[in-house]
C-alpha positions in Angstrom: 0.0 0.0 0.0 1.3 3.5 -0.8 2.3 5.7 2.1 0.0 8.5 1.0 -3.0 6.2 1.1 -2.0 4.9 4.5 -1.6 8.4 5.9 -5.0 9.6 4.7 -6.7 6.5 5.8 -5.2 6.5 9.3 -5.9 10.2 9.8 -9.5 9.7 8.9 -9.7 6.7 11.3 -8.7 8.9 14.2 -10.9 11.7 13.1 -8.3 14.4 12.9 -7.5 17.2 10.5 -4.1 17.7 8.9 -3.6 20.7 11.2 -4.4 18.6 14.3 -1.9 15.9 13.4 0.7 18.4 12.4 0.3 20.1 15.7 0.5 16.9 17.7 3.7 15.8 15.9 5.3 19.3 15.6 5.2 19.3 11.8 3.8 21.8 9.3 0.4 21.1 7.8 2.0 21.6 4.4 4.5 18.8 4.9 1.7 16.4 6.0 -0.3 17.5 3.0 2.6 16.8 0.6 3.1 13.3 2.1 -0.6 12.5 1.9 -0.7 13.7 -1.7 2.5 11.7 -2.6 4.5 14.8 -3.6 7.4 13.8 -1.3 8.2 11.6 1.7 9.1 12.1 5.3 12.5 11.2 6.6 13.0 8.0 8.4 12.7 9.4 12.0 9.5 11.2 11.0 8.1 8.1 9.3 8.6 6.2 12.5 6.9 8.9 14.5 3.9 8.7 12.1 3.7 5.0 12.4 3.7 5.2 16.2 1.2 8.0 16.2 -1.3 6.2 13.9 -0.3 2.8 15.3 0.5 1.1 11.9 3.3 -1.2 11.0 5.9 0.0 8.6 5.4 -3.4 6.8 2.2 -1.9 5.6 4.1 0.4 3.2 6.7 -2.0 1.9 4.8 -2.2 -1.3 5.4 1.5 -2.1 8.5 1.0 -4.3 9.3 4.7 -4.7 9.2 5.1 -0.9 11.4 2.1 -0.4 14.0 3.5 -2.8 13.9 6.8 -0.8 14.3 5.0 2.5 17.2 3.0 1.2 18.9 6.2 -0.1 18.3 7.9 3.3 19.7 4.8 5.1 22.9 4.9 2.9 23.3 8.6 3.6 23.0 8.0 7.4 25.6 5.3 7.2 27.9 7.5 5.2 27.7 10.3 7.7 28.3 7.8 10.6 31.4 6.5 8.8 32.8 10.0 8.4 32.2 10.8 12.0 34.0 7.7 13.2 37.3 8.6 11.4 
C-alpha cells in the first residue's frame, strides 16, 4: 500500500484534520499534505513517528516501491555520515 494512502486512511480513522496531526507531531500542515498527496516523503525518523502516532506497522508500506527507494537512499546517507564521524 502506498504511504500517501495509509496516511490519509489512518488520519480519517482517528478523526483528525491535517492541522491537528501536524500540531501533535510538531510538523507543518503543508508537509503532511505533501506526504498525503504523494508529492514527497518524510525522513526515516518522521516516518517512525507517524507509524507510532497512527499505530500502523511499517510493513504496511513495503509495497510502495518509490518510498522504499527513498528509505534506502536515506539509510545509505546516514551510514555514510556515521562512517565520516568515526574517522
